[in-house]
C-alpha positions in Angstrom: 167.0 299.9 270.8 167.0 300.7 267.1 170.8 300.2 266.9 170.3 296.7 268.3 167.6 295.9 265.7 169.7 297.2 263.0 172.6 294.8 264.0 170.3 291.9 264.8 170.4 290.4 261.2 174.3 290.6 261.3 174.3 288.9 264.7 171.9 286.2 263.5 174.2 285.6 260.5 177.2 285.2 262.6 175.4 282.8 264.9 174.0 280.7 262.0 177.5 280.7 260.4 179.1 279.5 263.5 176.5 276.8 264.0 176.8 275.7 260.3 180.6 275.6 260.7 180.4 273.6 263.9 178.0 271.1 262.3 180.2 270.7 259.3 183.3 270.0 261.5 181.4 267.5 263.7 180.0 265.7 260.6 183.4 265.6 258.9 185.0 264.2 262.1 182.3 261.6 262.5 182.8 260.4 258.8 186.6 260.3 259.3 186.3 258.3 262.4 183.9 255.9 260.7 186.4 255.5 257.8 189.3 254.9 260.1 187.4 252.4 262.1 186.4 250.4 258.9 190.0 250.5 257.8 191.2 249.1 261.1 188.7 246.3 260.9 189.7 245.5 257.3 193.3 245.3 258.4 192.4 242.9 261.2 190.3 240.7 258.9 193.2 240.6 256.4 195.5 239.5 259.1 193.1 236.8 260.3 192.4 235.6 256.8 196.2 235.4 256.0 196.9 233.6 259.3 194.2 231.0 258.6 195.6 230.4 255.2 199.1 230.1 256.5 198.1 227.6 259.2 196.2 225.5 256.7 198.9 225.6 254.1 201.4 224.3 256.7 199.1 221.2 257.2 198.8 220.9 253.4 202.6 220.8 253.0 202.9 218.2 255.6 200.4 216.0 253.8 202.3 216.4 250.6 205.5 215.1 252.3 203.7 212.1 253.9 202.0 211.3 250.6 205.5 211.2 249.1 206.6 208.7 251.6 203.7 206.4 250.4 204.6 207.1 246.7 201.4 209.2 246.1 203.1 212.6 245.6 206.2 213.8 243.9 207.3 216.0 246.8 211.1 215.9 247.0 211.2 215.6 250.8 209.2 212.6 251.9 208.3 212.3 255.6 207.4 209.1 257.3 204.1 209.0 259.3 206.2 208.5 262.6 208.3 211.6 261.8 205.3 213.6 260.8 203.1 212.8 263.7 204.3 215.5 266.1 204.3 218.1 263.3 200.8 217.2 262.2 199.6 217.4 265.8 201.2 220.8 266.2 199.7 222.1 262.9 196.2 220.7 263.8 196.4 222.4 267.2 197.4 225.7 265.6 194.3 225.6 263.4 191.9 226.0 266.3 192.7 229.6 267.4 193.0 230.7 263.8 189.7 229.1 263.0 188.1 230.8 266.0 189.5 234.2 264.9 188.1 233.5 261.5 184.7 232.7 262.9 184.7 235.9 264.9 185.9 238.4 262.3 185.3 236.7 258.9 182.4 237.3 256.6 179.9 234.5 256.1 181.2 233.8 252.6 184.8 233.6 253.6 184.0 231.3 256.6 182.0 229.0 254.3 184.8 228.8 251.8 187.3 228.2 254.6 185.2 225.3 255.8 185.2 223.7 252.3 189.0 224.0 252.2 189.6 222.6 255.7 187.3 219.6 255.0 189.3 218.8 251.9 192.5 218.9 254.0 190.9 216.7 256.6 190.1 214.1 254.0 193.7 214.3 252.8 194.9 213.6 256.4 192.4 210.7 256.7 193.7 209.2 253.4 197.2 209.3 254.8 196.2 207.8 258.2 194.8 204.8 256.3 198.3 204.5 254.7 196.8 204.2 251.2 198.9 204.0 248.1 196.7 205.3 245.3 198.3 208.2 243.4 195.1 208.8 241.4 192.9 209.1 244.4 195.6 211.4 246.0 195.6 213.6 242.9 191.8 213.9 243.2 192.1 215.0 246.8 194.8 217.5 245.8 192.5 219.0 243.2 189.7 219.3 245.8 192.0 221.0 248.2 193.3 223.4 245.5 189.8 224.3 244.4 188.9 224.9 248.1 192.0 227.1 248.5 191.3 229.0 245.3 187.7 229.6 246.4 188.8 230.8 249.9 191.2 233.3 248.4 188.6 234.6 245.9 186.1 235.0 248.8 188.7 236.9 250.8 189.5 239.2 247.9 185.9 240.0 247.4 185.3 240.7 251.0 188.2 243.1 251.2 187.5 244.5 247.7 190.9 243.4 246.5 191.7 242.9 242.8 191.6 239.3 241.5 194.8 237.3 242.1 196.6 234.3 240.6 195.0 230.9 240.8 198.4 229.3 241.8 197.7 226.4 239.5 200.9 225.1 238.1 201.3 221.8 236.4 202.8 219.1 238.7 205.1 216.3 237.8 203.5 212.9 237.8 204.4 210.3 240.3 
């Protein structure tokens, strides 16, 4: 029995060491799993944010072209309302699933900035449905849309901890 008692401290040391090693491995695996899961969700959010921006930008570009038809915008490829109608309908329908994905995965700040941007776009579309010919009012709507887009991108960058980006503000030719 004395031989067992003599080796008991060594045996306890081995058990404690094995238990400590096991806990360290489990903790490390858990931390790695958490980091990988967060990275996957960030990738998904980035995809949703980019898809939403792409869908809205498609509608914005169509409004530029229609506004050029009415003489409000200097876009080099004017598009009549009749020609644009099916394209606008398609772009509007495409906004719904992108918007739902944004609501599901987007941060509160990003969703709010997206709302401001899309409301500005909807006002541009209403302006064109009324077939208004007012380049100054159109320029004001463009500025609101650009400010909304810039704020959306800034919120996305902040949410994903990305560095600041370019404002995409270039001087435009006058009509």
